[in-house]
C-alpha angles and dihedrals in degrees: 000000000000124000096259094053090046093051093047091049090047090053091055092048093048094046094049091041092054092049091047091051091050089049093053093045091054096041094115091053091048092052091055094048116110099245122190106202112186116181093191092056090046090054091047091050090051092051090049091048091051089049090053091051091047093049092050089054089052088056096048088048087053089051091054091049101040103030103025094037087221126161104228130128125226096256091055092048091046089057099047094042096052096042093047089047088074086076091072089077093056115088113257106056092235105079095087089051092049088048090055090052092049097045094041087055088061087065094051094258110145126223094255092057092046092046093054093046093047091045094056093041095049094045093048096040098046095032094054090049089052092048093052090044091055089061089060089076091058091062100038117079092192092062101038092109087070094053096099089053089051092053090051088050090052093052090046090049093053089051099048094050091061109114092234091056092044089050093053094046095044095049092044089057092045089051091053089055091043093244125146116265122260123216111230098214102172121098134231093262091057094053091045091053091054088045092055093044090054090052085060090051090052090052089058090048090050093047089051090051092047091053090044093055091047089052087063104033138356117263110209115152100048134093111235089223089055091046093051090065094057104075096046090049094049092043096052092045089052089050094050091054096082093188091067114074109221088357088283110172095007096066091044092048092051091048092052092051095046099039089050087071090076105011133052109272091239091056091046088055092053091050092047092052096041094049089059090055090045093052093045093051093052091046087049091055090055091048092051090049089049092052091050093053096040094094090056096045101092126171117272092249091057098041097079 
């Protein structure tokens, strides 16, 4: 194990260890809290979360078809996306992407096609999360001093998602690695459409999270519009922090800070930890489904 992997793994252990310690220290307070467990709402939140995952896979499949011009059916894409998604929990932030390249290659999809599909998907997925997250600062009085910076970030975001900018950045990186250039042939309208569609996906994620929180405790003094900005913001911050595999520790820390605005910090900690388990279990269901269908998911050339 090299030093970088060790340090990233150490960060996860320390972060989770600290939260576990805080949980144990406040156990007596948590026992006295007026919890409102609702199994039906928990099941509904899980269905909504799975629907959000499923919808995001529909969009990346669309990116492979429309942008990458790849011949791959939805079942095949469902399999390679979910199996490669395991790489998110390995330090480095690139292993799920490398997994997509490798598994897509099994279905006769070349690296250029995969690169274009991933490019559009990543820009739209992460960019839309950042955009929604920016709106959090409009509703939160404790963070309003950062609002000008958020506006600057929004303008910067709208500039960097332009295909001409993406083309320059992508081919500069390819040149550094001595790889042949790739022509970014999609237009600004195309990327904006994917961007808007992913905003819809994030709304499903946020609705699932809202129902999940209400399955544990009752949210009273929070606007649902305000609440819908929380998960995308915490998720994208966790993604940006490259030292945290899968955003572990960072996402939970952000959730504790933000949820503590309208919930006791001890309760916010319980929600932050339990949502990670919740997400992982639903992702695990998709991975199990993918493993079950893998034997039937043959390359296009062999399917006829």
